[in-house]
N, CA, C and O atoms as a MOPAC input file, in Angstrom:
PM7 MOZYME 1SCF
protein

 N     35.89500 1    -0.87500 1   -24.69900 1
 C     34.61700 1    -1.45900 1   -25.05800 1
 C     34.17100 1    -2.46900 1   -24.01100 1
 O     32.99000 1    -2.53200 1   -23.67000 1
 N     35.14000 1    -3.28500 1   -23.48200 1
 C     34.78800 1    -4.27700 1   -22.47300 1
 C     34.24100 1    -3.60200 1   -21.21400 1
 O     33.29500 1    -4.09100 1   -20.59500 1
 N     34.84400 1    -2.48200 1   -20.84900 1
 C     34.38700 1    -1.74400 1   -19.66000 1
 C     32.96000 1    -1.24700 1   -19.82900 1
 O     32.15300 1    -1.32100 1   -18.90300 1
 N     32.65200 1    -0.73400 1   -21.03300 1
 C     31.31000 1    -0.24100 1   -21.30900 1
 C     30.30400 1    -1.37900 1   -21.25700 1
 O     29.23700 1    -1.24800 1   -20.65700 1
 N     30.64600 1    -2.49300 1   -21.88700 1
 C     29.75700 1    -3.65600 1   -21.90700 1
 C     29.52400 1    -4.17600 1   -20.48500 1
 O     28.40100 1    -4.51600 1   -20.11500 1
 N     30.59600 1    -4.23100 1   -19.69900 1
 C     30.46000 1    -4.67900 1   -18.31900 1
 C     29.53500 1    -3.74100 1   -17.54200 1
 O     28.69300 1    -4.20600 1   -16.77300 1
 N     29.67800 1    -2.43900 1   -17.73100 1
 C     28.82900 1    -1.46800 1   -17.04300 1
 C     27.36300 1    -1.64500 1   -17.43900 1
 O     26.47700 1    -1.54300 1   -16.59000 1
 N     27.10300 1    -1.90800 1   -18.71300 1
 C     25.73300 1    -2.12300 1   -19.18200 1
 C     25.14600 1    -3.38100 1   -18.54300 1
 O     23.99400 1    -3.37500 1   -18.10700 1
 N     25.92300 1    -4.44800 1   -18.48500 1
 C     25.44800 1    -5.70200 1   -17.89000 1
 C     25.15200 1    -5.50300 1   -16.40300 1
 O     24.11900 1    -5.95700 1   -15.91100 1
 N     26.04500 1    -4.83300 1   -15.69200 1
 C     25.82600 1    -4.58000 1   -14.26700 1
 C     24.58900 1    -3.72200 1   -14.06800 1
 O     23.77500 1    -4.02000 1   -13.19500 1
 N     24.42700 1    -2.66900 1   -14.85200 1
 C     23.25900 1    -1.80100 1   -14.73600 1
 C     21.97600 1    -2.57800 1   -15.02000 1
 O     20.99600 1    -2.44900 1   -14.28700 1
 N     21.98000 1    -3.38500 1   -16.08500 1
 C     20.79200 1    -4.16200 1   -16.44900 1
 C     20.43400 1    -5.16100 1   -15.34700 1
 O     19.26200 1    -5.33000 1   -15.00900 1
 N     21.45000 1    -5.82000 1   -14.79300 1
 C     21.21100 1    -6.78800 1   -13.72100 1
 C     20.65300 1    -6.08700 1   -12.48500 1
 O     19.69000 1    -6.56200 1   -11.88300 1
 N     21.24800 1    -4.97300 1   -12.10900 1
 C     20.76700 1    -4.23500 1   -10.93500 1
 C     19.33600 1    -3.74900 1   -11.14300 1
 O     18.51800 1    -3.81500 1   -10.22600 1
 N     19.03300 1    -3.26600 1   -12.33300 1
 C     17.67600 1    -2.80500 1   -12.63000 1
 C     16.68700 1    -3.95600 1   -12.56500 1
 O     15.60300 1    -3.81500 1   -12.00000 1
 N     17.05600 1    -5.09600 1   -13.14000 1
 C     16.17800 1    -6.27500 1   -13.10700 1
 C     15.90300 1    -6.69800 1   -11.67300 1
 O     14.75800 1    -6.97600 1   -11.31600 1
 N     16.94800 1    -6.74800 1   -10.84500 1
 C     16.76200 1    -7.15600 1    -9.45700 1
 C     15.91700 1    -6.15700 1    -8.68500 1
 O     15.06500 1    -6.55200 1    -7.88900 1
 N     16.13700 1    -4.88500 1    -8.90800 1
 C     15.37000 1    -3.87200 1    -8.18700 1
 C     13.90200 1    -3.90400 1    -8.56800 1
 O     13.03200 1    -3.75900 1    -7.70900 1
 N     13.62400 1    -4.09100 1    -9.82700 1
 C     12.24100 1    -4.10700 1   -10.29000 1
 C     11.60300 1    -5.46100 1   -10.06400 1
 O     10.46100 1    -5.54300 1    -9.61100 1
 N     12.32500 1    -6.51900 1   -10.37500 1
 C     11.74500 1    -7.85600 1   -10.29200 1
 C     11.59300 1    -8.38800 1    -8.89500 1
 O     10.65800 1    -9.14700 1    -8.64100 1
 N     12.47200 1    -8.03000 1    -7.96400 1
 C     12.44500 1    -8.61200 1    -6.62700 1
 C     12.05200 1    -7.61700 1    -5.55500 1
 O     11.72200 1    -8.02000 1    -4.43900 1
 N     12.07600 1    -6.36800 1    -5.85200 1
 C     11.83600 1    -5.37700 1    -4.81500 1
 C     10.44500 1    -4.81000 1    -4.83200 1
 O     10.27800 1    -3.59100 1    -4.80200 1
 N      9.43500 1    -5.66100 1    -4.87900 1
 C      8.05400 1    -5.19100 1    -4.88300 1
 C      7.80800 1    -4.30000 1    -3.68200 1
 O      8.00900 1    -4.72600 1    -2.54500 1
 N      7.38400 1    -3.09000 1    -3.91000 1
 C      7.15300 1    -2.14100 1    -2.83100 1
 C      5.69600 1    -2.06400 1    -2.45500 1
 O      5.25500 1    -1.05500 1    -1.90500 1
 N      4.94700 1    -3.08700 1    -2.73200 1
 C      3.54600 1    -3.07600 1    -2.35100 1
 C      2.64200 1    -2.63500 1    -3.47300 1
 O      1.44000 1    -2.47500 1    -3.26000 1
 N      3.18400 1    -2.42900 1    -4.67800 1
 C      2.35700 1    -1.99800 1    -5.79000 1
 C      1.28000 1    -3.01600 1    -6.13900 1
 O      0.26800 1    -2.66800 1    -6.74700 1
 N      1.49200 1    -4.26700 1    -5.75800 1
 C      0.52200 1    -5.31600 1    -6.02600 1
 C     -0.40200 1    -5.56300 1    -4.85400 1
 O     -1.08600 1    -6.58600 1    -4.80900 1
 N     -0.43500 1    -4.63500 1    -3.89600 1
 C     -1.28500 1    -4.80700 1    -2.72200 1
 C     -2.30300 1    -3.67500 1    -2.62700 1
 O     -2.17100 1    -2.63600 1    -3.27500 1
 N     -3.31700 1    -3.90400 1    -1.80700 1
 C     -4.32900 1    -2.88600 1    -1.52900 1
 C     -4.41200 1    -2.71900 1    -0.01200 1
 O     -4.36100 1    -3.70300 1     0.72600 1
 N     -4.53600 1    -1.51700 1     0.43700 1
 C     -4.58800 1    -1.25600 1     1.87800 1
 C     -5.79000 1    -1.96500 1     2.49200 1
 O     -6.87700 1    -2.00000 1     1.91600 1
 N     -5.56200 1    -2.53400 1     3.69200 1
 C     -6.61100 1    -3.23500 1     4.42600 1
 C     -6.49200 1    -2.87000 1     5.89300 1
 O     -5.40300 1    -2.89500 1     6.46500 1
 N     -7.61500 1    -2.53300 1     6.49100 1
 C     -7.64500 1    -2.28200 1     7.92700 1
 C     -8.96400 1    -2.79400 1     8.47300 1
 O     -9.87500 1    -3.13300 1     7.71700 1
 N     -9.05400 1    -2.84400 1     9.76800 1
 C    -10.28500 1    -3.34100 1    10.34900 1
 C    -10.25700 1    -3.34400 1    11.85200 1
 O     -9.38300 1    -2.75300 1    12.48600 1
 N    -11.25200 1    -4.03600 1    12.41400 1
 C    -11.39500 1    -4.11400 1    13.86800 1
 C    -11.85700 1    -5.51500 1    14.23100 1
 O    -12.71000 1    -6.09600 1    13.56100 1
 N    -11.28200 1    -6.04800 1    15.30400 1
 C    -11.66100 1    -7.35600 1    15.82400 1
 C    -12.05600 1    -7.18800 1    17.28100 1
 O    -11.34400 1    -6.56100 1    18.06600 1
 N    -13.19500 1    -7.75600 1    17.62600 1
 C    -13.62300 1    -7.81100 1    19.01300 1
 C    -13.93300 1    -9.26000 1    19.35800 1
 O    -14.15800 1   -10.08900 1    18.47700 1
 N    -13.94100 1    -9.54900 1    20.64000 1
 C    -14.30800 1   -10.87700 1    21.12800 1
 C    -15.46000 1   -10.66900 1    22.10200 1
 O    -15.30400 1   -10.01300 1    23.13200 1
 N    -16.62100 1   -11.23400 1    21.76700 1
 C    -17.83900 1   -11.05500 1    22.56600 1
 C    -18.10800 1    -9.56600 1    22.80300 1
 O    -18.53600 1    -9.16000 1    23.88300 1
 N    -17.84600 1    -8.76400 1    21.76400 1
 C    -18.15300 1    -7.33500 1    21.81500 1
 C    -17.06300 1    -6.45600 1    22.40000 1
 O    -17.20000 1    -5.23300 1    22.40100 1
 N    -15.98300 1    -7.04700 1    22.89800 1
 C    -14.91100 1    -6.25800 1    23.51800 1
 C    -13.62700 1    -6.34300 1    22.70900 1
 O    -13.28600 1    -7.41800 1    22.21700 1
 N    -12.89800 1    -5.22200 1    22.55800 1
 C    -11.62500 1    -5.27000 1    21.83100 1
 C    -10.59200 1    -6.05000 1    22.62500 1
 O    -10.59500 1    -6.02400 1    23.85600 1
 N     -9.70400 1    -6.74700 1    21.91700 1
 C     -8.61900 1    -7.49700 1    22.54900 1
 C     -7.33200 1    -7.11700 1    21.83700 1
 O     -7.21600 1    -7.25200 1    20.61900 1
 N     -6.37300 1    -6.64300 1    22.60800 1
 C     -5.07400 1    -6.26700 1    22.04800 1
 C     -4.24300 1    -7.51000 1    21.77200 1
 O     -4.29600 1    -8.47900 1    22.52800 1
 N     -3.47200 1    -7.48100 1    20.68500 1
 C     -2.50500 1    -8.52900 1    20.40300 1
 C     -3.02700 1    -9.71100 1    19.62000 1
 O     -2.38100 1   -10.75800 1    19.58800 1
 N     -4.17600 1    -9.57300 1    18.98700 1
 C     -4.67500 1   -10.65200 1    18.13100 1
 C     -4.04900 1   -10.48500 1    16.75000 1
 O     -4.16900 1    -9.43100 1    16.12500 1
 N     -3.37800 1   -11.54000 1    16.28400 1
 C     -2.80900 1   -11.53400 1    14.93700 1
 C     -3.91800 1   -11.91300 1    13.95700 1
 O     -4.56100 1   -12.95200 1    14.10800 1
 N     -4.13200 1   -11.07400 1    12.96500 1
 C     -5.12700 1   -11.30000 1    11.91800 1
 C     -4.35400 1   -11.67400 1    10.66000 1
 O     -3.51800 1   -10.90200 1    10.19100 1
 N     -4.62900 1   -12.86100 1    10.10900 1
 C     -3.89700 1   -13.33500 1     8.93400 1
 C     -4.84900 1   -13.52300 1     7.76800 1
 O     -5.83000 1   -14.26000 1     7.87400 1
 N     -4.56400 1   -12.85500 1     6.65200 1
 C     -5.29800 1   -13.01100 1     5.40900 1
 C     -4.45300 1   -13.90500 1     4.50200 1
 O     -3.32500 1   -13.55000 1     4.15900 1
 N     -4.99200 1   -15.06700 1     4.11100 1
 C     -4.28200 1   -15.97200 1     3.22600 1
 C     -5.00500 1   -16.01700 1     1.88600 1
 O     -6.13300 1   -16.50500 1     1.81000 1
 N     -4.36700 1   -15.51100 1     0.82000 1
 C     -5.01600 1   -15.48200 1    -0.49100 1
 C     -5.00000 1   -16.85300 1    -1.16500 1
 O     -4.28200 1   -17.75900 1    -0.74200 1
 N     -5.79500 1   -16.98700 1    -2.21100 1
 C     -5.79500 1   -18.20500 1    -3.01200 1
 C     -4.40900 1   -18.43800 1    -3.59500 1
 O     -3.93800 1   -19.57400 1    -3.63700 1
 N     -3.75300 1   -17.37400 1    -4.04600 1
 C     -2.36400 1   -17.45000 1    -4.48700 1
 C     -1.68900 1   -16.14900 1    -4.09400 1
 O     -2.31400 1   -15.08900 1    -4.09500 1
 N     -0.42700 1   -16.23500 1    -3.76200 1
 C      0.32000 1   -15.05700 1    -3.34200 1
 C      0.65900 1   -15.11400 1    -1.86400 1
 O      0.35400 1   -16.08500 1    -1.17200 1
 N      1.29200 1   -14.05900 1    -1.40200 1
 C      1.74400 1   -13.99200 1    -0.02000 1
 C      0.61800 1   -13.63500 1     0.93400 1
 O     -0.24600 1   -12.82400 1     0.60300 1
 N      0.62200 1   -14.24200 1     2.12600 1
 C     -0.35400 1   -13.84800 1     3.14200 1
 C      0.00600 1   -12.48000 1     3.71900 1
 O      1.14200 1   -12.02100 1     3.60200 1
 N     -0.96700 1   -11.84800 1     4.33200 1
 C     -0.76900 1   -10.56600 1     4.99500 1
 C     -1.16200 1   -10.72100 1     6.46100 1
 O     -2.07500 1   -11.47600 1     6.79500 1
 N     -0.45600 1    -9.99100 1     7.33200 1
 C     -0.70700 1   -10.09600 1     8.76900 1
 C     -0.77400 1    -8.70800 1     9.38500 1
 O     -0.05300 1    -7.79600 1     8.98000 1
 N     -1.64700 1    -8.56700 1    10.36700 1
 C     -1.73000 1    -7.36400 1    11.18400 1
 C     -2.02800 1    -7.78400 1    12.60600 1
 O     -2.52200 1    -8.88800 1    12.83400 1
 N     -1.73200 1    -6.91700 1    13.57100 1
 C     -1.97500 1    -7.22100 1    14.97800 1
 C     -2.84300 1    -6.11800 1    15.57000 1
 O     -2.60300 1    -4.93200 1    15.34600 1
 N     -3.86200 1    -6.53000 1    16.33300 1
 C     -4.78200 1    -5.55400 1    16.89900 1
 C     -4.11700 1    -4.73100 1    18.00500 1
 O     -3.26200 1    -5.21200 1    18.74800 1
 N     -4.54600 1    -3.47500 1    18.08000 1
 C     -4.10000 1    -2.60300 1    19.16100 1
 C     -5.11500 1    -2.69400 1    20.31200 1
 O     -6.01400 1    -3.53400 1    20.27400 1
 N     -4.98000 1    -1.85800 1    21.30800 1
 C     -5.84900 1    -1.90400 1    22.48100 1
 C     -7.31800 1    -1.65800 1    22.13800 1
 O     -8.20300 1    -2.06000 1    22.89300 1
 N     -7.58500 1    -1.00200 1    21.00700 1
 C     -8.96400 1    -0.74600 1    20.57600 1
 C     -9.48300 1    -1.82900 1    19.64900 1
 O    -10.63600 1    -1.77500 1    19.22000 1
 N     -8.64400 1    -2.82000 1    19.33300 1
 C     -9.03600 1    -3.89900 1    18.42800 1
 C     -8.78500 1    -3.59000 1    16.96900 1
 O     -9.13700 1    -4.39100 1    16.10400 1
 N     -8.18100 1    -2.44400 1    16.67000 1
 C     -7.91700 1    -2.05000 1    15.28100 1
 C     -6.63400 1    -2.69200 1    14.76300 1
 O     -5.68100 1    -2.89200 1    15.51600 1
 N     -6.62100 1    -3.01100 1    13.47400 1
 C     -5.44000 1    -3.58800 1    12.83500 1
 C     -5.27400 1    -3.01800 1    11.44600 1
 O     -6.23100 1    -2.53300 1    10.84200 1
 N     -4.04600 1    -3.08000 1    10.93800 1
 C     -3.69400 1    -2.73300 1     9.56600 1
 C     -2.81300 1    -3.86300 1     9.05200 1
 O     -1.87100 1    -4.27800 1     9.72800 1
 N     -3.11900 1    -4.36200 1     7.85300 1
 C     -2.36300 1    -5.48900 1     7.31500 1
 C     -1.07700 1    -5.06000 1     6.61800 1
 O     -0.97000 1    -3.96300 1     6.07100 1
 N     -0.10100 1    -5.97700 1     6.66100 1
 C      1.17400 1    -5.80200 1     5.97500 1
 C      1.51100 1    -7.09500 1     5.24300 1
 O      1.33200 1    -8.18900 1     5.77900 1
 N      2.00400 1    -6.95900 1     4.00800 1
 C      2.44600 1    -8.12200 1     3.23000 1
 C      3.95400 1    -8.07100 1     3.05100 1
 O      4.65900 1    -8.95400 1     3.53800 1
 N      4.45900 1    -7.06000 1     2.36500 1
 C      5.89200 1    -6.91300 1     2.12100 1
 C      6.48200 1    -5.75400 1     2.91800 1
 O      7.62400 1    -5.82200 1     3.37400 1
 N      5.71200 1    -4.71100 1     3.08000 1
 C      6.14600 1    -3.51400 1     3.79500 1
 C      5.11300 1    -3.17300 1     4.85500 1
 O      3.96900 1    -3.62100 1     4.78400 1
 N      5.51600 1    -2.38500 1     5.82900 1
 C      4.61900 1    -2.00000 1     6.90100 1
 C      3.36500 1    -1.31000 1     6.36200 1
 O      3.46000 1    -0.29600 1     5.67100 1
 N      2.20200 1    -1.85600 1     6.67700 1
 C      0.89700 1    -1.28700 1     6.34500 1
 C      0.63300 1    -1.19000 1     4.84400 1
 O     -0.15200 1    -0.34600 1     4.41400 1
 N      1.27900 1    -2.04500 1     4.03500 1
 C      1.02700 1    -1.99400 1     2.59400 1
 C     -0.24400 1    -2.74000 1     2.19700 1
 O     -0.68400 1    -2.61700 1     1.05400 1
 N     -0.84100 1    -3.50000 1     3.09100 1
 C     -2.11000 1    -4.16400 1     2.80000 1
 C     -1.94100 1    -5.61500 1     2.39200 1
 O     -1.02200 1    -6.30300 1     2.83700 1
 N     -2.84800 1    -6.06700 1     1.53600 1
 C     -2.88800 1    -7.46500 1     1.09200 1
 C     -3.04600 1    -7.50100 1    -0.41500 1
 O     -3.48700 1    -6.52600 1    -1.02500 1
 N     -2.68000 1    -8.64200 1    -1.02200 1
 C     -2.86900 1    -8.78100 1    -2.46000 1
 C     -4.37400 1    -8.81800 1    -2.75100 1
 O     -5.13200 1    -9.39600 1    -1.97300 1
 N     -4.80900 1    -8.22200 1    -3.83700 1
 C     -6.23300 1    -8.26800 1    -4.18200 1
 C     -6.70700 1    -9.69700 1    -4.41500 1
 O     -5.95100 1   -10.54100 1    -4.89700 1
 N     -7.95000 1    -9.95800 1    -4.07200 1
 C     -8.53300 1   -11.27500 1    -4.26700 1
 C     -9.23000 1   -11.77000 1    -3.01700 1
 O     -9.39800 1   -11.03600 1    -2.04300 1
 N     -9.63400 1   -13.03500 1    -3.06400 1
 C    -10.32300 1   -13.65900 1    -1.94600 1
 C     -9.31300 1   -14.24000 1    -0.96500 1
 O     -8.34400 1   -14.88100 1    -1.37100 1
 N     -9.53800 1   -14.02000 1     0.30700 1
 C     -8.64100 1   -14.47500 1     1.36600 1
 C     -9.41500 1   -15.26800 1     2.40500 1
 O    -10.55600 1   -14.93600 1     2.72600 1
 N     -8.78900 1   -16.32200 1     2.93300 1
 C     -9.28600 1   -16.98100 1     4.13200 1
 C     -8.66600 1   -16.22700 1     5.29500 1
 O     -7.49800 1   -15.84000 1     5.25000 1
 N     -9.46900 1   -16.02100 1     6.34600 1
 C     -9.00600 1   -15.21200 1     7.47100 1
 C     -8.88500 1   -16.07600 1     8.72200 1
 O     -9.77800 1   -16.86200 1     9.03800 1
 N     -7.76600 1   -15.91700 1     9.42800 1
 C     -7.52600 1   -16.63300 1    10.68200 1
 C     -7.06600 1   -15.64400 1    11.74300 1
 O     -6.57400 1   -14.56000 1    11.42800 1
 N     -7.22900 1   -16.02700 1    12.98900 1
 C     -6.89500 1   -15.17700 1    14.12300 1
 C     -6.11300 1   -16.00600 1    15.13900 1
 O     -6.40300 1   -17.18700 1    15.33200 1
 N     -5.12900 1   -15.39500 1    15.78400 1
 C     -4.40000 1   -16.08400 1    16.84900 1
 C     -3.86800 1   -15.04700 1    17.82100 1
 O     -3.66100 1   -13.88500 1    17.47200 1
 N     -3.65500 1   -15.49000 1    19.03100 1
 C     -3.09800 1   -14.59100 1    20.04200 1
 C     -1.97800 1   -15.30200 1    20.76300 1
 O     -2.20600 1   -16.25000 1    21.51500 1
 N     -0.77400 1   -14.83800 1    20.52700 1
 C      0.38600 1   -15.37000 1    21.22900 1
 C      0.62200 1   -14.55500 1    22.48100 1
 O     -0.02800 1   -13.52800 1    22.67900 1
 N      1.53500 1   -14.98800 1    23.33100 1
 C      1.77200 1   -14.25800 1    24.57500 1
 C      2.26500 1   -12.83400 1    24.34700 1
 O      2.04000 1   -11.96300 1    25.18700 1
 N      2.93500 1   -12.58600 1    23.22200 1
 C      3.44500 1   -11.24300 1    22.95000 1
 C      2.60200 1   -10.50500 1    21.91600 1
 O      2.90900 1    -9.36900 1    21.55400 1
 N      1.53100 1   -11.15600 1    21.43700 1
 C      0.72800 1   -10.54100 1    20.39300 1
 C      1.20600 1   -10.90300 1    19.00400 1
 O      0.57000 1   -10.55400 1    18.01000 1
 N      2.34400 1   -11.61500 1    18.93300 1
 C      2.85800 1   -12.05900 1    17.64400 1
 C      2.16700 1   -13.35100 1    17.24700 1
 O      1.68300 1   -14.07800 1    18.11500 1
 N      2.10900 1   -13.65400 1    15.95700 1
 C      1.55900 1   -14.94300 1    15.55600 1
 C      2.37500 1   -16.06100 1    16.19300 1
 O      3.57600 1   -15.89600 1    16.40500 1
 N      1.75100 1   -17.19300 1    16.50300 1
 C      2.50400 1   -18.28500 1    17.09300 1
 C      3.53700 1   -18.82200 1    16.11200 1
 O      3.36600 1   -18.68300 1    14.90100 1
 N      4.61200 1   -19.43500 1    16.61800 1
 C      5.63000 1   -19.96200 1    15.71600 1
 C      5.05800 1   -21.05500 1    14.83100 1
 O      4.11800 1   -21.75400 1    15.21100 1
 N      5.64100 1   -21.19300 1    13.63800 1
 C      5.10500 1   -22.16400 1    12.69200 1
 C      5.57000 1   -23.57600 1    13.00600 1
 O      4.95000 1   -24.54200 1    12.56000 1
 N      6.65800 1   -23.71300 1    13.77200 1
 C      7.10300 1   -25.07500 1    14.09000 1
 C      6.26700 1   -25.63600 1    15.23900 1
 O      5.76900 1   -24.88800 1    16.08100 1
 N      6.12500 1   -26.92400 1    15.26000 1
 C      5.29700 1   -27.56200 1    16.27300 1
 C      6.14200 1   -28.17900 1    17.37600 1
 O      5.62700 1   -28.96300 1    18.17400 1
 N      7.43000 1   -27.84400 1    17.44300 1
 C      8.30800 1   -28.44600 1    18.43000 1
 C      8.37500 1   -27.64500 1    19.72100 1
 O      8.86600 1   -28.15000 1    20.73000 1
 N      7.89800 1   -26.42300 1    19.71000 1
 C      7.96000 1   -25.56900 1    20.89500 1
 C      6.84200 1   -25.87400 1    21.87600 1
 O      6.13600 1   -26.87400 1    21.74400 1
 N      6.69300 1   -25.00400 1    22.85500 1
 C      5.63800 1   -25.21100 1    23.84100 1
 C      4.26100 1   -25.13300 1    23.18500 1
 O      4.12000 1   -24.55400 1    22.10800 1
 N      3.25000 1   -25.71000 1    23.82300 1
 C      1.91700 1   -25.66100 1    23.23500 1
 C      1.44400 1   -24.21300 1    23.12200 1
 O      1.81700 1   -23.37500 1    23.94200 1
 N      0.63100 1   -23.91600 1    22.11900 1
 C      0.15600 1   -22.54100 1    21.96700 1
 C     -0.71500 1   -22.15600 1    23.15600 1
 O     -1.36500 1   -23.01100 1    23.75800 1
 N     -0.72900 1   -20.87000 1    23.49400 1
 C     -1.54500 1   -20.43100 1    24.62700 1
 C     -3.03100 1   -20.56800 1    24.30100 1
 O     -3.42800 1   -20.60300 1    23.13700 1
 N     -3.82900 1   -20.64300 1    25.34300 1
 C     -5.28100 1   -20.68200 1    25.15100 1
 C     -5.70300 1   -19.38900 1    24.47000 1
 O     -5.21500 1   -18.31000 1    24.81000 1
 N     -6.60000 1   -19.50200 1    23.52100 1
 C     -7.06500 1   -18.33400 1    22.78200 1
 C     -8.25100 1   -17.69500 1    23.51900 1
 O     -9.02400 1   -18.40200 1    24.16500 1
 N     -8.40100 1   -16.38700 1    23.43100 1
 C     -9.52500 1   -15.72400 1    24.09600 1
 C    -10.82400 1   -15.84200 1    23.29300 1
 O    -11.81900 1   -15.18800 1    23.60500 1
 N    -10.80000 1   -16.68800 1    22.24900 1
 C    -11.95900 1   -16.87500 1    21.38400 1
 C    -12.03800 1   -18.34300 1    20.99000 1
 O    -11.13200 1   -19.11900 1    21.29600 1
 N    -13.10400 1   -18.72300 1    20.32200 1
 C    -13.31300 1   -20.09700 1    19.88400 1
 C    -12.13400 1   -20.54100 1    19.01100 1
 O    -11.69400 1   -19.80400 1    18.12900 1
 N    -11.63100 1   -21.74300 1    19.26500 1
 C    -10.45400 1   -22.26000 1    18.55600 1
 C    -10.66300 1   -22.39300 1    17.05800 1
 O     -9.68300 1   -22.45600 1    16.31400 1
 N    -11.89800 1   -22.43900 1    16.58900 1
 C    -12.12700 1   -22.57200 1    15.14400 1
 C    -11.53200 1   -21.40500 1    14.36100 1
 O    -11.22300 1   -21.54600 1    13.17800 1
 N    -11.37000 1   -20.26000 1    15.01000 1
 C    -10.86400 1   -19.07200 1    14.32500 1
 C     -9.35800 1   -19.11100 1    14.07700 1
 O     -8.84000 1   -18.25300 1    13.36200 1
 N     -8.64000 1   -20.08000 1    14.64500 1
 C     -7.17900 1   -20.10700 1    14.50800 1
 C     -6.70100 1   -20.62600 1    13.15700 1
 O     -5.50300 1   -20.59900 1    12.87600 1
 N     -7.61700 1   -21.09400 1    12.32200 1
 C     -7.25700 1   -21.58100 1    10.99000 1
 C     -8.21500 1   -21.00400 1     9.95300 1
 O     -9.42400 1   -20.94000 1    10.17300 1
 N     -7.66300 1   -20.59400 1     8.84000 1
 C     -8.50700 1   -20.10900 1     7.74400 1
 C     -9.41200 1   -21.19800 1     7.20100 1
 O    -10.47300 1   -20.91500 1     6.64500 1
 N     -8.99000 1   -22.45300 1     7.36300 1
 C     -9.78300 1   -23.58500 1     6.87500 1
 C    -11.01500 1   -23.83100 1     7.72700 1
 O    -11.99900 1   -24.38700 1     7.24000 1
 N    -10.98100 1   -23.41900 1     9.01400 1
 C    -12.10800 1   -23.68800 1     9.90500 1
 C    -12.82700 1   -22.44400 1    10.40800 1
 O    -13.89700 1   -22.54700 1    11.00800 1
 N    -12.24700 1   -21.26600 1    10.16900 1
 C    -12.85500 1   -20.04800 1    10.71900 1
 C    -14.19600 1   -19.71400 1    10.09000 1
 O    -15.06300 1   -19.12200 1    10.73100 1
 N    -14.36100 1   -20.10100 1     8.81600 1
 C    -15.58700 1   -19.74300 1     8.11200 1
 C    -15.62600 1   -18.28700 1     7.68700 1
 O    -16.67000 1   -17.78400 1     7.27100 1
 N    -14.48200 1   -17.60400 1     7.79100 1
 C    -14.42100 1   -16.18200 1     7.45300 1
 C    -13.56100 1   -15.98700 1     6.21500 1
 O    -12.42700 1   -16.46200 1     6.15500 1
 N    -14.10300 1   -15.29100 1     5.23700 1
 C    -13.35400 1   -14.90700 1     4.05300 1
 C    -13.47000 1   -13.40100 1     3.87500 1
 O    -14.39200 1   -12.77600 1     4.39800 1
 N    -12.54300 1   -12.82800 1     3.14400 1
 C    -12.55300 1   -11.39700 1     2.86000 1
 C    -12.14200 1   -11.18200 1     1.41000 1
 O    -11.22100 1   -11.83100 1     0.91200 1
 N    -12.81700 1   -10.28700 1     0.75400 1
 C    -12.49600 1    -9.93000 1    -0.62700 1
 C    -11.76700 1    -8.58600 1    -0.60800 1
 O    -12.33700 1    -7.57000 1    -0.21000 1
 N    -10.50500 1    -8.58600 1    -1.04100 1
 C     -9.69400 1    -7.37100 1    -1.09000 1
 C     -9.70800 1    -6.86200 1    -2.52000 1
 O     -9.38900 1    -7.60100 1    -3.45100 1
 N    -10.08100 1    -5.59000 1    -2.69600 1
 C    -10.19900 1    -4.99200 1    -4.02000 1
 C     -9.30600 1    -3.75200 1    -4.08500 1
 O     -9.43100 1    -2.84200 1    -3.26600 1
 N     -8.41200 1    -3.72900 1    -5.06300 1
 C     -7.53300 1    -2.57300 1    -5.24700 1
 C     -8.37100 1    -1.34500 1    -5.61100 1
 O     -9.27700 1    -1.43000 1    -6.44100 1
 N     -8.06800 1    -0.22100 1    -4.99500 1
 C     -8.77200 1     1.01900 1    -5.27600 1
 C    -10.05600 1     1.19500 1    -4.48200 1
 O    -10.74000 1     2.20600 1    -4.64100 1
 N    -10.39600 1     0.24500 1    -3.64000 1
 C    -11.60600 1     0.33300 1    -2.81000 1
 C    -11.19100 1     0.45400 1    -1.35000 1
 O    -10.04600 1     0.19200 1    -0.98200 1
 N    -12.16000 1     0.86100 1    -0.52900 1
 C    -11.94300 1     0.88200 1     0.91500 1
 C    -12.10300 1    -0.54000 1     1.42400 1
 O    -13.20600 1    -1.08700 1     1.39700 1
 N    -11.03100 1    -1.13900 1     1.88000 1
 C    -11.05400 1    -2.50700 1     2.37900 1
 C    -11.01900 1    -2.46900 1     3.89700 1
 O     -9.95700 1    -2.58300 1     4.51000 1
 N    -12.19000 1    -2.30700 1     4.49500 1
 C    -12.31600 1    -2.25900 1     5.95000 1
 C    -13.21800 1    -3.39600 1     6.39400 1
 O    -14.31500 1    -3.58100 1     5.86600 1
 N    -12.74100 1    -4.15500 1     7.37200 1
 C    -13.46400 1    -5.32800 1     7.84100 1
 C    -13.62900 1    -5.26200 1     9.35500 1
 O    -12.74300 1    -4.79400 1    10.07000 1
 N    -14.77100 1    -5.73700 1     9.83000 1
 C    -15.03800 1    -5.79600 1    11.27300 1
 C    -15.58200 1    -7.17700 1    11.60400 1
 O    -16.51000 1    -7.67000 1    10.96100 1
 N    -14.98700 1    -7.78900 1    12.61800 1
 C    -15.46200 1    -9.09200 1    13.06500 1
 C    -15.59800 1    -9.11100 1    14.56800 1
 O    -14.75500 1    -8.56300 1    15.27900 1
 N    -16.66300 1    -9.74200 1    15.06300 1
 C    -16.84900 1    -9.99500 1    16.47700 1
 C    -16.77500 1   -11.51100 1    16.65600 1
 O    -17.69900 1   -12.22800 1    16.27100 1
 N    -15.68400 1   -11.99800 1    17.23500 1
 C    -15.46700 1   -13.42300 1    17.38600 1
 C    -16.18000 1   -13.95300 1    18.62500 1
 O    -16.29800 1   -13.26600 1    19.64000 1
 N    -16.65600 1   -15.20000 1    18.51300 1
 C    -17.30700 1   -15.85500 1    19.64600 1
 C    -16.24700 1   -16.37800 1    20.60100 1
 O    -15.13600 1   -16.71600 1    20.19200 1
 N    -16.60600 1   -16.44000 1    21.88300 1
 C    -15.70100 1   -17.05200 1    22.88000 1
 C    -15.71200 1   -18.53600 1    22.72900 1
 O    -15.02100 1   -19.23700 1    23.46800 1

C-alpha cells in the first residue's frame, strides 16, 4: 500500500509541475512585424514588448527588418494585452545587458527615446486569435 501511495504522490507532483510550471505558450499569441529606421531595415534591433502584467517578449530583426516575438519558447509570441514597446541594438543584435556595470551601451541607429517603453511613446495591443502584425519606422 505504501508503494502505491508513494507512486500516486510522485505522479501527482510530476503532473502538477508539468502543467503548472511548463507553460508551452498557451497563454501567448503570435506576434510579428517589421522595424525600419528612416525607411530602411536594420538588422539586429531587439524589439521588446513589456505587458502591464506578465512576462515581456523579445524578438530581433533580420536583414529585412522583420521580427517574431518569443516569451517562453521560440516564436511563441507575447501575452495578450497592452504592451509598451522598446527597441535597442547591441553589437551582436542581442538586447543590452541589464546590469549597468559593463561598458556603456553602443550608440543606437535611432533616436534614444525608443530604448525605453516609458519614453518610446509606442504601445501595441496583442489579441489572442487575431493577426498581430506591427510595423514601425523609427526616427534617427
